[in-house]
C-alpha positions as CSV (number, residue, x, y, z in Angstrom):
1,X,-134.1,212.1,-76.2
2,X,-136.6,211.4,-79.0
3,X,-135.7,209.1,-81.9
4,X,-134.2,210.8,-84.9
5,X,-136.2,210.5,-88.2
6,X,-134.5,207.8,-90.2
7,X,-133.8,207.6,-93.9
8,X,-136.1,205.6,-96.1
9,X,-135.8,201.9,-95.6
10,X,-137.6,200.9,-98.8
11,X,-137.6,202.4,-102.3
12,X,-141.2,201.4,-102.8
13,X,-142.5,202.3,-99.3
14,X,-140.2,205.1,-98.1
15,X,-142.1,205.8,-94.8
16,X,-142.4,202.1,-93.8
17,X,-141.4,201.5,-90.2
18,X,-141.2,205.1,-89.1
19,X,-142.3,205.9,-85.6
20,X,-145.9,206.8,-84.7
21,X,-145.4,209.0,-81.6
22,X,-148.2,209.2,-79.0
23,X,-149.4,211.4,-76.2
24,X,-152.6,212.0,-74.2
25,X,-154.9,209.2,-73.0
26,X,-153.6,205.6,-73.1
27,X,-155.5,203.3,-75.4
28,X,-157.4,201.6,-72.5
29,X,-159.3,204.8,-71.6
30,X,-159.2,206.8,-74.9
31,X,-162.5,207.5,-76.6
32,X,-161.4,209.9,-79.3
33,X,-158.2,210.5,-81.2
34,X,-156.3,213.2,-83.1
35,X,-153.9,212.3,-85.9
36,X,-151.3,215.0,-86.0
37,X,-149.2,215.4,-89.2
38,X,-146.0,217.5,-89.1
39,X,-144.7,219.7,-91.8
40,X,-141.5,219.3,-93.9
41,X,-138.4,219.5,-91.9
42,X,-140.2,219.0,-88.6
43,X,-140.7,215.9,-86.4
44,X,-143.7,213.9,-85.0
45,X,-142.6,214.7,-81.4
46,X,-142.4,218.4,-82.2
47,X,-146.0,218.6,-83.5
48,X,-147.1,216.8,-80.3
49,X,-145.9,219.7,-78.3
50,X,-149.1,221.5,-79.5
51,X,-151.1,219.1,-77.4
52,X,-150.5,221.3,-74.3
53,X,-152.6,223.9,-76.1
54,X,-155.7,221.7,-76.3
55,X,-155.4,218.8,-73.9
56,X,-158.7,217.0,-73.4
57,X,-159.5,214.1,-71.1
58,X,-159.9,210.8,-73.0
59,X,-158.2,211.9,-76.2
60,X,-155.3,210.0,-77.7
61,X,-152.9,212.0,-79.9
62,X,-151.1,210.1,-82.7
63,X,-148.2,211.6,-84.7
64,X,-146.6,209.6,-87.6
65,X,-143.1,210.5,-88.5
66,X,-142.0,211.1,-92.1
67,X,-138.8,209.5,-93.3
68,X,-136.2,212.2,-93.5
69,X,-138.8,214.6,-92.1
70,X,-140.4,215.1,-95.5
71,X,-143.7,213.4,-96.7
72,X,-143.1,213.9,-100.4
73,X,-140.4,215.5,-102.5
74,X,-142.1,217.6,-105.2
75,X,-144.1,220.9,-104.8
76,X,-147.8,220.7,-104.0
77,X,-148.7,222.0,-107.4
78,X,-146.9,219.1,-109.2
79,X,-148.8,216.3,-110.8
80,X,-149.4,213.8,-107.9
81,X,-147.5,211.0,-109.7
82,X,-144.3,213.1,-109.3
83,X,-144.7,212.5,-105.5
84,X,-144.9,208.7,-105.8
85,X,-144.1,206.4,-104.1
86,X,-143.7,208.9,-101.2
87,X,-147.3,210.0,-101.2
88,X,-148.8,206.6,-101.2
89,X,-146.4,205.5,-98.5
90,X,-147.3,208.6,-96.4
91,X,-151.1,207.9,-96.8
92,X,-150.3,204.4,-95.5
93,X,-148.8,205.9,-92.3
94,X,-152.0,207.8,-91.8
95,X,-153.9,204.6,-92.2
96,X,-151.6,203.0,-89.7
97,X,-152.4,205.7,-87.1
98,X,-156.2,205.1,-87.7
99,X,-155.5,201.4,-87.1
100,X,-154.0,202.2,-83.7
101,X,-157.2,204.3,-82.9
102,X,-159.4,201.4,-84.1
103,X,-157.5,198.9,-81.9
104,X,-158.4,201.2,-79.0
105,X,-162.1,201.1,-80.0
106,X,-162.1,204.5,-81.6
107,X,-164.1,204.8,-84.9
108,X,-163.1,207.2,-87.7
109,X,-166.0,209.5,-86.8
110,X,-164.3,210.2,-83.5
111,X,-160.9,210.9,-85.1
112,X,-159.8,214.5,-86.0
113,X,-157.0,215.0,-88.5
114,X,-154.7,218.0,-88.0
115,X,-151.8,218.9,-90.3
116,X,-149.5,221.8,-90.9
117,X,-147.9,222.6,-94.2
118,X,-147.0,219.3,-95.9
119,X,-148.9,217.6,-93.1
120,X,-152.0,219.7,-94.0
121,X,-151.7,218.5,-97.6
122,X,-151.4,214.9,-96.5
123,X,-154.4,215.1,-94.1
124,X,-156.5,216.6,-96.9
125,X,-155.4,214.1,-99.4
126,X,-156.2,211.2,-97.1
127,X,-159.7,212.4,-96.3
128,X,-160.5,212.9,-100.0
129,X,-159.1,209.6,-101.0
130,X,-160.8,207.7,-98.2
131,X,-164.1,209.6,-97.9
132,X,-166.5,208.9,-95.1
133,X,-167.6,210.7,-91.9
134,X,-164.6,211.7,-89.7
135,X,-164.5,213.6,-86.5
136,X,-163.0,216.6,-88.3
137,X,-160.1,217.9,-90.4
138,X,-158.0,221.0,-89.6
139,X,-155.5,221.8,-92.4
140,X,-153.2,224.8,-91.7
141,X,-150.9,226.4,-94.4
142,X,-151.7,223.7,-96.9
143,X,-154.3,222.2,-99.2
144,X,-155.0,219.5,-101.7
145,X,-152.2,218.4,-104.0
146,X,-152.1,218.6,-107.8
147,X,-152.1,221.2,-110.5
148,X,-155.9,221.4,-111.1
149,X,-158.0,221.3,-107.9
150,X,-161.2,222.0,-110.0
151,X,-160.9,218.5,-111.5
152,X,-160.8,216.7,-108.1
153,X,-164.5,215.8,-108.1
154,X,-164.8,214.3,-111.6
155,X,-163.5,210.8,-111.0
156,X,-165.2,207.5,-111.7
157,X,-164.9,205.9,-108.3
158,X,-162.5,203.2,-107.1
159,X,-160.0,203.9,-104.3
160,X,-156.3,203.7,-103.3
161,X,-156.6,203.4,-99.6
162,X,-159.2,202.5,-97.0
163,X,-162.2,204.3,-98.5
164,X,-164.8,203.3,-101.1
165,X,-165.0,206.2,-103.5
166,X,-161.7,207.7,-104.4
167,X,-159.5,206.8,-107.4
168,X,-155.7,206.7,-107.6
169,X,-155.5,210.5,-108.3
170,X,-157.8,211.4,-105.4
171,X,-160.9,212.1,-107.5
172,X,-164.2,211.4,-105.8
173,X,-167.5,210.9,-107.6
174,X,-169.9,211.1,-104.7
175,X,-170.7,213.6,-101.9
176,X,-169.5,211.1,-99.3
177,X,-167.7,213.0,-96.5
178,X,-171.1,213.1,-94.8
179,X,-170.9,216.5,-93.1
180,X,-167.4,216.1,-91.7
181,X,-166.3,219.4,-90.2
182,X,-163.3,220.8,-92.1
183,X,-161.3,224.0,-91.6
184,X,-158.5,225.4,-93.9
185,X,-156.5,228.2,-92.4
186,X,-153.5,230.1,-93.8
187,X,-151.7,233.4,-93.9
188,X,-152.8,235.5,-96.9
189,X,-149.1,236.4,-97.2
190,X,-147.8,232.8,-96.9
191,X,-145.2,232.3,-99.6
192,X,-145.3,228.5,-99.5
193,X,-149.0,228.1,-100.3
194,X,-151.2,230.3,-102.4
195,X,-154.4,231.7,-100.8
196,X,-156.4,230.6,-103.8
197,X,-155.3,227.0,-103.3
198,X,-156.4,227.0,-99.7
199,X,-159.9,228.4,-100.6
200,X,-160.1,226.0,-103.6
201,X,-159.4,223.1,-101.4
202,X,-162.2,224.1,-99.0
203,X,-164.6,224.3,-102.0
204,X,-163.6,220.7,-103.1
205,X,-164.5,219.5,-99.6
206,X,-167.8,221.3,-99.7
207,X,-168.6,219.7,-103.0
208,X,-167.9,216.3,-101.5
209,X,-170.3,216.8,-98.7
210,X,-168.1,218.2,-95.9
211,X,-169.0,221.1,-93.7
212,X,-166.0,223.1,-94.9
213,X,-164.7,226.6,-94.3
214,X,-161.6,228.5,-95.0
215,X,-160.0,231.5,-93.3
216,X,-157.1,233.7,-94.4
217,X,-155.1,235.8,-92.0
218,X,-153.3,239.0,-92.7
219,X,-149.6,239.0,-91.8
220,X,-149.4,235.4,-90.5
221,X,-147.0,234.1,-93.0
222,X,-146.2,230.4,-92.7
223,X,-147.2,229.9,-89.1
224,X,-150.0,229.0,-86.7
225,X,-151.9,231.7,-84.7
226,X,-154.1,231.6,-81.6
227,X,-157.3,231.7,-83.6
228,X,-156.3,228.5,-85.4
229,X,-155.4,226.8,-82.1
230,X,-158.9,227.7,-80.9
231,X,-160.3,226.1,-84.0
232,X,-158.4,222.8,-83.3
233,X,-159.5,222.9,-79.7
234,X,-163.2,223.4,-80.7
235,X,-163.0,220.4,-83.1
236,X,-161.6,218.2,-80.4
237,X,-164.1,219.5,-77.8
238,X,-167.0,218.3,-80.0
239,X,-165.8,214.8,-79.4
240,X,-165.3,215.1,-75.7
């Protein structure tokens, strides 16, 4: 039986100490990694069940668990400060997953981020706030956080995580994602994320130097389809 997501242990770092579940290649033989971020109400070990759809030799899969199965409390359209300290704590868990990959000798440019719903928002936020070349980003049924995505590229530098060019609100001044392949996918009829937000998120990534695309699907709702699974598989295959 998998561990149950626990309640926050710290008021200032709510996700501290939560499990990072793993699957795939052991660290001794892994040469690429996928950081998989679950949606609200889900679990790390549930998102790892997707690994059967795109299992590749030599790939380590890392899935951080959110405290209480929620990465942040307020809607994606809220000012980001309303989601603190949950958001900063969640970004820290993504960094912790990258540290596990680094300890196995896997650099960020051989790490793909995958997220669904809240996990997609978290993955996108991490990449924008810690800009550099990554192996890829696949964000499904989610996008960047905040009320005004058009302003996300007007920052003055600084950072709040591991990168060099993002400020505390996720603004980035330079085109520094260095061609990272990025895919945003969502149902056009998804009631939890607006199609315009998905497309606007892709535009922000393009502005910041990523090779970003977005795709909207008719009748998908808030779910993942076979085409999106193929996209994830193709991103991982590039690293194999």
